[in-house]
C-alpha positions in Angstrom: -24.8 39.9 9.9 -21.4 39.5 11.9 -21.5 36.7 13.8 -18.6 37.8 16.3 -17.7 40.6 17.9 -14.3 42.9 17.1 -11.4 42.5 19.5 -10.8 45.5 21.6 -7.2 45.5 20.0 -8.3 46.0 16.4 -10.8 49.0 17.7 -8.6 51.5 16.2 -11.0 52.0 13.5 -14.3 50.7 11.9 -14.6 49.1 8.6 -18.2 49.6 7.0 -19.6 47.4 4.5 -22.5 49.0 2.9 -25.0 47.3 0.4 -23.1 48.4 -2.8 -20.4 45.9 -1.5 -17.3 48.4 -1.4 -15.4 48.5 1.9 -15.4 51.9 3.9 -12.8 52.3 6.6 -13.8 55.0 9.2 -10.7 56.5 10.9 -10.0 59.0 14.1 -9.4 62.2 12.8 -10.2 62.0 9.2 -13.1 64.1 8.2 -14.0 65.2 11.8 -14.3 61.4 13.2 -13.4 60.8 16.7 -12.5 57.8 18.9 -15.9 58.3 20.8 -17.5 57.8 16.9 -15.4 54.3 16.4 -16.4 53.3 20.0 -20.2 54.1 19.4 -20.1 52.1 16.1 -18.4 49.1 17.7 -20.8 49.0 20.7 -23.8 49.4 18.4 -22.3 45.9 16.3 -21.8 44.5 19.5 -25.3 44.8 20.7 -26.3 43.8 17.4 -23.8 40.4 17.5 -25.4 40.1 21.1 -29.0 40.0 20.0 -28.5 37.7 17.2 -26.7 35.3 19.6 -30.1 35.5 22.0 -32.5 34.8 19.2 -30.1 32.0 17.6 -30.5 30.4 21.2 -33.8 31.2 22.1 -35.7 30.2 18.8 -34.7 26.5 18.5 -34.3 25.5 21.8 -37.7 26.9 22.9 -39.9 26.5 19.7 -41.3 23.6 21.6 -42.8 25.7 24.1 -44.7 27.5 21.3 -45.8 24.8 19.5 -46.2 21.0 19.6 -44.9 18.3 17.0 -48.2 18.5 14.9 -47.6 22.5 14.9 -50.8 23.1 17.2 -50.6 26.0 19.1 -49.4 25.3 22.7 -51.3 27.7 24.7 -52.5 25.1 27.0 -48.7 24.5 27.9 -47.1 28.1 27.9 -48.9 31.0 29.9 -47.0 33.6 28.0 -48.9 32.4 24.7 -52.1 32.9 26.8 -53.8 36.4 25.8 -55.3 37.7 29.2 -57.6 39.9 27.6 -60.6 38.4 25.9 -61.0 39.5 22.1 -64.0 41.6 21.9 -65.1 40.3 18.4 -64.5 36.7 19.8 -66.8 37.2 22.8 -69.4 38.6 20.7 -69.7 35.3 18.4 -69.3 33.3 21.4 -72.6 35.4 22.8 -74.3 35.0 19.2 -73.5 31.5 19.0 -75.2 30.9 22.8 -77.8 32.7 21.6 -78.4 30.7 18.5 -77.9 27.6 20.3 -80.7 28.5 22.7 -83.2 29.9 19.9 -82.6 26.4 17.8 -82.8 24.2 21.3 -86.3 26.0 22.4 -87.5 25.6 18.6 -86.5 22.0 19.0 -88.7 21.5 22.2 -91.8 22.9 20.7 -91.4 21.1 17.4 -91.3 17.5 19.5 -94.1 18.5 21.8 -95.9 18.6 18.5 -94.7 14.9 17.4 -97.4 12.0 18.3 -96.6 9.9 21.5 -94.9 6.7 19.4 -92.6 9.5 17.7 -91.8 11.1 21.3 -91.3 7.2 22.3 -88.8 6.3 19.5 -87.0 9.6 20.4 -86.7 9.1 23.9 -85.1 5.8 23.4 -82.8 6.7 20.7 -81.6 9.9 21.9 -82.3 9.9 26.0 -81.8 6.2 26.2 -79.0 5.6 23.9 -80.5 2.3 22.7 -79.6 0.8 19.4 -81.9 0.7 16.4 -81.6 -3.5 16.5 -82.7 -3.1 20.2 -85.9 -1.0 19.6 -86.8 -3.2 16.4 -86.6 -6.5 18.5 -88.6 -4.7 21.3 -91.3 -3.7 19.2 -91.0 -7.1 16.8 -90.2 -4.8 13.3 -86.9 -4.5 11.5 -83.9 -2.3 12.0 -85.1 -1.0 8.6 -88.5 -0.1 9.9 -86.9 2.2 12.4 -84.6 3.8 10.4 -87.6 4.8 8.3 -89.7 6.3 11.0 -86.8 8.1 12.7 -86.3 9.5 8.8 -89.9 10.8 8.7 -89.6 12.2 12.5 -86.4 14.0 11.5 -88.1 15.5 8.0 -91.3 16.3 10.3 -88.7 18.2 12.7 -87.0 19.9 10.1 -90.0 21.4 8.4 -91.4 22.8 11.9 -87.6 24.3 12.9 
């Protein structure tokens, strides 16, 4: 790929380098070649050189607009990367995930309703109140291992019911 344009004074002919490596010189007046053809060939080359220059300038300079340092997608910073049309397959998967989540949550709630009152109280203390095993064990006068064992039995029971 050429990196420069041919100067106007040198556009009397056109030099072509095919893949095989031999040089072909196209001269006006030979084999029906006109000055218009020579000018058109040079214009095509100029357009290609301009396009290459634009690509060389924009790619390294603006690459950070498309990716961050960890090669993560930059859609949060670059509005041109955001696809305004939702992907139908992705929408379907999200709806299935949401439905599956709701189904599992309903099953979990019904399974928790079948637990004994002491087990429900322990679940409430751990997950709703966010208390530690040590705190609960101290309150009930048992060891932390006992609380862990109780929770393990509760989880196994819930796993079977779900």
